[in-house]
C-alpha positions as YAML, in Angstrom:
chain: A
units: angstrom
residues:
- id: 1
  name: MET
  ca: [-11.47, 21.48, 1.67]
- id: 2
  name: SER
  ca: [-11.19, 20.76, 6.17]
- id: 3
  name: GLU
  ca: [-9.31, 18.87, 7.88]
- id: 4
  name: GLN
  ca: [-10.87, 16.14, 7.65]
- id: 5
  name: THR
  ca: [-11.19, 15.50, 4.28]
- id: 6
  name: LYS
  ca: [-7.38, 16.62, 3.89]
- id: 7
  name: GLU
  ca: [-6.78, 13.85, 6.42]
- id: 8
  name: LEU
  ca: [-8.71, 11.18, 4.90]
- id: 9
  name: ASP
  ca: [-6.94, 12.35, 0.54]
- id: 10
  name: LYS
  ca: [-3.85, 12.02, 2.66]
- id: 11
  name: PHE
  ca: [-4.71, 7.94, 3.02]
- id: 12
  name: GLU
  ca: [-5.33, 7.89, -0.15]
- id: 13
  name: LEU
  ca: [-2.92, 9.97, -2.02]
- id: 14
  name: HIS
  ca: [-1.10, 6.92, -0.51]
- id: 15
  name: LEU
  ca: [-2.86, 4.26, -1.45]
- id: 16
  name: GLU
  ca: [-2.57, 5.05, -5.03]
- id: 17
  name: GLU
  ca: [0.79, 5.88, -5.31]
- id: 18
  name: MET
  ca: [2.13, 2.45, -2.97]
- id: 19
  name: LEU
  ca: [-0.32, 0.71, -5.80]
- id: 20
  name: GLU
  ca: [1.97, 2.62, -8.75]
- id: 21
  name: LYS
  ca: [5.03, 1.38, -6.89]
- id: 22
  name: LEU
  ca: [3.76, -1.84, -6.64]
- id: 23
  name: ARG
  ca: [2.87, -2.10, -10.37]
- id: 24
  name: GLN
  ca: [6.24, -0.81, -11.37]
- id: 25
  name: CYS
  ca: [8.14, -3.71, -9.31]
- id: 26
  name: GLN
  ca: [5.97, -6.00, -10.70]
- id: 27
  name: GLN
  ca: [6.51, -4.93, -14.55]
- id: 28
  name: GLN
  ca: [10.81, -4.81, -13.29]
- id: 29
  name: LYS
  ca: [10.29, -8.74, -11.86]
- id: 30
  name: ARG
  ca: [7.65, -10.18, -14.84]
- id: 31
  name: VAL
  ca: [5.61, -11.89, -12.85]
- id: 32
  name: GLU
  ca: [1.29, -10.10, -13.06]
- id: 33
  name: THR
  ca: [0.94, -10.58, -9.07]
- id: 34
  name: CYS
  ca: [3.62, -10.18, -6.08]
- id: 35
  name: SER
  ca: [2.20, -14.42, -4.79]
- id: 36
  name: ALA
  ca: [4.52, -14.97, -7.95]
- id: 37
  name: CYS
  ca: [7.44, -13.67, -6.85]
- id: 38
  name: GLU
  ca: [10.61, -15.89, -5.02]
- id: 39
  name: LEU
  ca: [9.71, -12.80, -2.56]
- id: 40
  name: PHE
  ca: [6.50, -12.69, -1.40]
- id: 41
  name: LEU
  ca: [6.71, -13.23, 1.73]
- id: 42
  name: LYS
  ca: [9.67, -10.91, 2.97]
- id: 43
  name: CYS
  ca: [9.06, -8.27, 0.65]
- id: 44
  name: GLU
  ca: [8.88, -4.37, 2.40]
- id: 45
  name: LEU
  ca: [7.65, -3.29, -0.80]
- id: 46
  name: ARG
  ca: [4.42, -4.65, -0.29]
- id: 47
  name: ARG
  ca: [4.45, -4.89, 2.92]
- id: 48
  name: GLU
  ca: [4.27, -1.18, 2.77]
- id: 49
  name: TYR
  ca: [1.31, -1.46, 0.22]
- id: 50
  name: VAL
  ca: [-0.12, -4.04, 3.00]
- id: 51
  name: GLU
  ca: [-0.23, -0.51, 5.15]
- id: 52
  name: ALA
  ca: [-0.64, 1.76, 2.96]
- id: 53
  name: VAL
  ca: [-4.97, -0.19, 2.39]
- id: 54
  name: TYR
  ca: [-5.11, -0.49, 5.73]
- id: 55
  name: ASN
  ca: [-4.35, 2.82, 6.68]
- id: 56
  name: SER
  ca: [-7.25, 3.84, 3.87]
- id: 57
  name: MET
  ca: [-9.33, 1.67, 4.82]
- id: 58
  name: SER
  ca: [-9.08, 2.97, 8.12]
- id: 59
  name: LYS
  ca: [-8.53, 6.22, 7.88]
- id: 60
  name: GLY
  ca: [-5.58, 5.89, 10.02]
- id: 61
  name: ALA
  ca: [-7.57, 5.66, 13.11]
- id: 62
  name: THR
  ca: [-6.52, 2.65, 14.79]
- id: 63
  name: GLY
  ca: [-3.24, 1.51, 15.74]
- id: 64
  name: GLY
  ca: [-1.13, -0.51, 13.69]
- id: 65
  name: PHE
  ca: [-1.03, -3.45, 10.62]
- id: 66
  name: GLU
  ca: [1.00, -7.08, 11.46]
- id: 67
  name: PHE
  ca: [0.14, -10.00, 9.77]
...
């Protein structure tokens, strides 16, 4: 496996980990989507998930992501 492939896998693995954390949080709060949660706009976990999605799409090739 090349170094570039390993780097790409790192982003995908992190995304999968964040998705699982998000699903667990939704189950704990008994919501089907983050937008139904009272912490929607202030949620650190959601922010980290969005960042993981962005990084998996860009493979870390660009700067940070603000939303």
